PyMOL CGO cylinders between C-alpha atoms (Angstrom):
from pymol import cmd
from pymol.cgo import CYLINDER

trace = [
    CYLINDER, 98.92, -8.12, -11.88, 97.35, -10.73, -9.79, 0.3, 1, 1, 1, 1, 1, 1,
    CYLINDER, 97.35, -10.73, -9.79, 93.74, -12.16, -10.31, 0.3, 1, 1, 1, 1, 1, 1,
    CYLINDER, 93.74, -12.16, -10.31, 91.81, -13.49, -7.42, 0.3, 1, 1, 1, 1, 1, 1,
    CYLINDER, 91.81, -13.49, -7.42, 90.76, -17.08, -7.45, 0.3, 1, 1, 1, 1, 1, 1,
    CYLINDER, 90.76, -17.08, -7.45, 88.44, -19.36, -5.48, 0.3, 1, 1, 1, 1, 1, 1,
    CYLINDER, 88.44, -19.36, -5.48, 89.18, -23.06, -4.37, 0.3, 1, 1, 1, 1, 1, 1,
    CYLINDER, 89.18, -23.06, -4.37, 86.20, -24.88, -3.15, 0.3, 1, 1, 1, 1, 1, 1,
    CYLINDER, 86.20, -24.88, -3.15, 87.73, -27.12, -0.44, 0.3, 1, 1, 1, 1, 1, 1,
    CYLINDER, 87.73, -27.12, -0.44, 85.99, -28.78, 2.73, 0.3, 1, 1, 1, 1, 1, 1,
    CYLINDER, 85.99, -28.78, 2.73, 88.17, -28.58, 6.32, 0.3, 1, 1, 1, 1, 1, 1,
    CYLINDER, 88.17, -28.58, 6.32, 90.18, -31.67, 6.17, 0.3, 1, 1, 1, 1, 1, 1,
    CYLINDER, 90.18, -31.67, 6.17, 91.45, -30.09, 2.49, 0.3, 1, 1, 1, 1, 1, 1,
    CYLINDER, 91.45, -30.09, 2.49, 92.19, -27.12, 4.53, 0.3, 1, 1, 1, 1, 1, 1,
    CYLINDER, 92.19, -27.12, 4.53, 93.64, -28.51, 7.63, 0.3, 1, 1, 1, 1, 1, 1,
    CYLINDER, 93.64, -28.51, 7.63, 95.83, -30.78, 5.59, 0.3, 1, 1, 1, 1, 1, 1,
    CYLINDER, 95.83, -30.78, 5.59, 96.93, -27.31, 3.70, 0.3, 1, 1, 1, 1, 1, 1,
    CYLINDER, 96.93, -27.31, 3.70, 97.84, -25.96, 7.12, 0.3, 1, 1, 1, 1, 1, 1,
    CYLINDER, 97.84, -25.96, 7.12, 100.09, -28.92, 8.35, 0.3, 1, 1, 1, 1, 1, 1,
    CYLINDER, 100.09, -28.92, 8.35, 101.77, -28.74, 5.51, 0.3, 1, 1, 1, 1, 1, 1,
    CYLINDER, 101.77, -28.74, 5.51, 102.60, -24.96, 5.71, 0.3, 1, 1, 1, 1, 1, 1,
    CYLINDER, 102.60, -24.96, 5.71, 103.35, -24.81, 9.16, 0.3, 1, 1, 1, 1, 1, 1,
    CYLINDER, 103.35, -24.81, 9.16, 105.49, -27.80, 8.89, 0.3, 1, 1, 1, 1, 1, 1,
    CYLINDER, 105.49, -27.80, 8.89, 108.37, -25.34, 7.42, 0.3, 1, 1, 1, 1, 1, 1,
    CYLINDER, 108.37, -25.34, 7.42, 110.06, -22.62, 9.38, 0.3, 1, 1, 1, 1, 1, 1,
    CYLINDER, 110.06, -22.62, 9.38, 109.42, -19.81, 6.79, 0.3, 1, 1, 1, 1, 1, 1,
    CYLINDER, 109.42, -19.81, 6.79, 105.87, -18.56, 7.63, 0.3, 1, 1, 1, 1, 1, 1,
    CYLINDER, 105.87, -18.56, 7.63, 103.76, -18.01, 4.83, 0.3, 1, 1, 1, 1, 1, 1,
    CYLINDER, 103.76, -18.01, 4.83, 99.83, -17.60, 4.40, 0.3, 1, 1, 1, 1, 1, 1,
    CYLINDER, 99.83, -17.60, 4.40, 97.93, -19.75, 2.83, 0.3, 1, 1, 1, 1, 1, 1,
    CYLINDER, 97.93, -19.75, 2.83, 97.68, -18.14, -0.51, 0.3, 1, 1, 1, 1, 1, 1,
    CYLINDER, 97.68, -18.14, -0.51, 101.29, -17.62, -0.51, 0.3, 1, 1, 1, 1, 1, 1,
    CYLINDER, 101.29, -17.62, -0.51, 101.52, -21.85, 0.25, 0.3, 1, 1, 1, 1, 1, 1,
    CYLINDER, 101.52, -21.85, 0.25, 99.24, -22.19, -2.63, 0.3, 1, 1, 1, 1, 1, 1,
    CYLINDER, 99.24, -22.19, -2.63, 101.09, -19.86, -5.02, 0.3, 1, 1, 1, 1, 1, 1,
    CYLINDER, 101.09, -19.86, -5.02, 104.11, -21.33, -4.37, 0.3, 1, 1, 1, 1, 1, 1,
    CYLINDER, 104.11, -21.33, -4.37, 103.18, -24.70, -4.52, 0.3, 1, 1, 1, 1, 1, 1,
    CYLINDER, 103.18, -24.70, -4.52, 101.85, -24.63, -8.12, 0.3, 1, 1, 1, 1, 1, 1,
    CYLINDER, 101.85, -24.63, -8.12, 104.90, -22.46, -9.53, 0.3, 1, 1, 1, 1, 1, 1,
    CYLINDER, 104.90, -22.46, -9.53, 106.78, -25.65, -8.44, 0.3, 1, 1, 1, 1, 1, 1,
    CYLINDER, 106.78, -25.65, -8.44, 104.57, -27.86, -10.00, 0.3, 1, 1, 1, 1, 1, 1,
    CYLINDER, 104.57, -27.86, -10.00, 104.60, -26.01, -13.41, 0.3, 1, 1, 1, 1, 1, 1,
    CYLINDER, 104.60, -26.01, -13.41, 108.69, -25.57, -13.14, 0.3, 1, 1, 1, 1, 1, 1,
    CYLINDER, 108.69, -25.57, -13.14, 108.23, -29.50, -12.34, 0.3, 1, 1, 1, 1, 1, 1,
    CYLINDER, 108.23, -29.50, -12.34, 105.86, -30.02, -15.34, 0.3, 1, 1, 1, 1, 1, 1,
    CYLINDER, 105.86, -30.02, -15.34, 107.59, -27.95, -17.85, 0.3, 1, 1, 1, 1, 1, 1,
    CYLINDER, 107.59, -27.95, -17.85, 111.18, -29.45, -16.87, 0.3, 1, 1, 1, 1, 1, 1,
    CYLINDER, 111.18, -29.45, -16.87, 110.22, -32.69, -16.31, 0.3, 1, 1, 1, 1, 1, 1,
    CYLINDER, 110.22, -32.69, -16.31, 107.07, -33.75, -17.77, 0.3, 1, 1, 1, 1, 1, 1,
    CYLINDER, 107.07, -33.75, -17.77, 106.35, -31.81, -20.64, 0.3, 1, 1, 1, 1, 1, 1,
    CYLINDER, 106.35, -31.81, -20.64, 109.66, -33.31, -22.84, 0.3, 1, 1, 1, 1, 1, 1,
    CYLINDER, 109.66, -33.31, -22.84, 108.22, -36.70, -22.14, 0.3, 1, 1, 1, 1, 1, 1,
    CYLINDER, 108.22, -36.70, -22.14, 104.94, -35.57, -23.35, 0.3, 1, 1, 1, 1, 1, 1,
    CYLINDER, 104.94, -35.57, -23.35, 105.87, -34.45, -26.37, 0.3, 1, 1, 1, 1, 1, 1,
    CYLINDER, 105.87, -34.45, -26.37, 108.33, -37.28, -27.04, 0.3, 1, 1, 1, 1, 1, 1,
    CYLINDER, 108.33, -37.28, -27.04, 105.38, -39.52, -26.69, 0.3, 1, 1, 1, 1, 1, 1,
    CYLINDER, 105.38, -39.52, -26.69, 103.24, -37.48, -28.88, 0.3, 1, 1, 1, 1, 1, 1,
    CYLINDER, 103.24, -37.48, -28.88, 106.14, -37.95, -31.60, 0.3, 1, 1, 1, 1, 1, 1,
    CYLINDER, 106.14, -37.95, -31.60, 105.97, -41.76, -30.78, 0.3, 1, 1, 1, 1, 1, 1,
    CYLINDER, 105.97, -41.76, -30.78, 102.36, -41.84, -31.44, 0.3, 1, 1, 1, 1, 1, 1,
    CYLINDER, 102.36, -41.84, -31.44, 101.87, -39.41, -34.39, 0.3, 1, 1, 1, 1, 1, 1,
    CYLINDER, 101.87, -39.41, -34.39, 104.76, -41.95, -35.90, 0.3, 1, 1, 1, 1, 1, 1,
    CYLINDER, 104.76, -41.95, -35.90, 102.96, -44.88, -35.50, 0.3, 1, 1, 1, 1, 1, 1,
    CYLINDER, 102.96, -44.88, -35.50, 99.51, -43.56, -36.45, 0.3, 1, 1, 1, 1, 1, 1,
    CYLINDER, 99.51, -43.56, -36.45, 100.96, -42.12, -40.06, 0.3, 1, 1, 1, 1, 1, 1,
    CYLINDER, 100.96, -42.12, -40.06, 100.20, -44.70, -42.93, 0.3, 1, 1, 1, 1, 1, 1,
    CYLINDER, 100.20, -44.70, -42.93, 103.33, -46.29, -44.14, 0.3, 1, 1, 1, 1, 1, 1,
    CYLINDER, 103.33, -46.29, -44.14, 104.60, -44.44, -47.35, 0.3, 1, 1, 1, 1, 1, 1,
    CYLINDER, 104.60, -44.44, -47.35, 104.28, -47.67, -49.43, 0.3, 1, 1, 1, 1, 1, 1,
    CYLINDER, 104.28, -47.67, -49.43, 100.46, -47.66, -48.70, 0.3, 1, 1, 1, 1, 1, 1,
    CYLINDER, 100.46, -47.66, -48.70, 99.87, -43.91, -49.29, 0.3, 1, 1, 1, 1, 1, 1,
    CYLINDER, 99.87, -43.91, -49.29, 101.73, -43.61, -52.32, 0.3, 1, 1, 1, 1, 1, 1,
    CYLINDER, 101.73, -43.61, -52.32, 100.68, -47.26, -53.93, 0.3, 1, 1, 1, 1, 1, 1,
    CYLINDER, 100.68, -47.26, -53.93, 97.39, -46.69, -53.58, 0.3, 1, 1, 1, 1, 1, 1,
    CYLINDER, 97.39, -46.69, -53.58, 97.13, -43.20, -54.58, 0.3, 1, 1, 1, 1, 1, 1,
    CYLINDER, 97.13, -43.20, -54.58, 99.20, -44.26, -57.88, 0.3, 1, 1, 1, 1, 1, 1,
    CYLINDER, 99.20, -44.26, -57.88, 97.06, -47.58, -58.39, 0.3, 1, 1, 1, 1, 1, 1,
    CYLINDER, 97.06, -47.58, -58.39, 93.83, -45.32, -57.59, 0.3, 1, 1, 1, 1, 1, 1,
    CYLINDER, 93.83, -45.32, -57.59, 94.55, -42.96, -60.20, 0.3, 1, 1, 1, 1, 1, 1,
    CYLINDER, 94.55, -42.96, -60.20, 96.00, -45.51, -62.88, 0.3, 1, 1, 1, 1, 1, 1,
    CYLINDER, 96.00, -45.51, -62.88, 92.77, -47.94, -62.60, 0.3, 1, 1, 1, 1, 1, 1,
    CYLINDER, 92.77, -47.94, -62.60, 89.50, -45.54, -61.67, 0.3, 1, 1, 1, 1, 1, 1,
    CYLINDER, 89.50, -45.54, -61.67, 90.75, -42.62, -63.88, 0.3, 1, 1, 1, 1, 1, 1,
]
cmd.load_cgo(trace, "trace")
């Protein structure tokens, strides 16, 4: 099932869109061109960008986690000293 969407754009955007879609020998309507462009970007995003983003997130999480020395020692010392 296809869901209609609306894109608010000025005339210069539509002119650029028409220039790009008519530059190829394949005739496409504006909606076909936009749908294909978004699909191509999502394929690129999932194949190229998403793995990099996941890797960066893992690296950031590893840096943000406290060192085991501080968490274990701090808990043990707190329990021994204050309970």
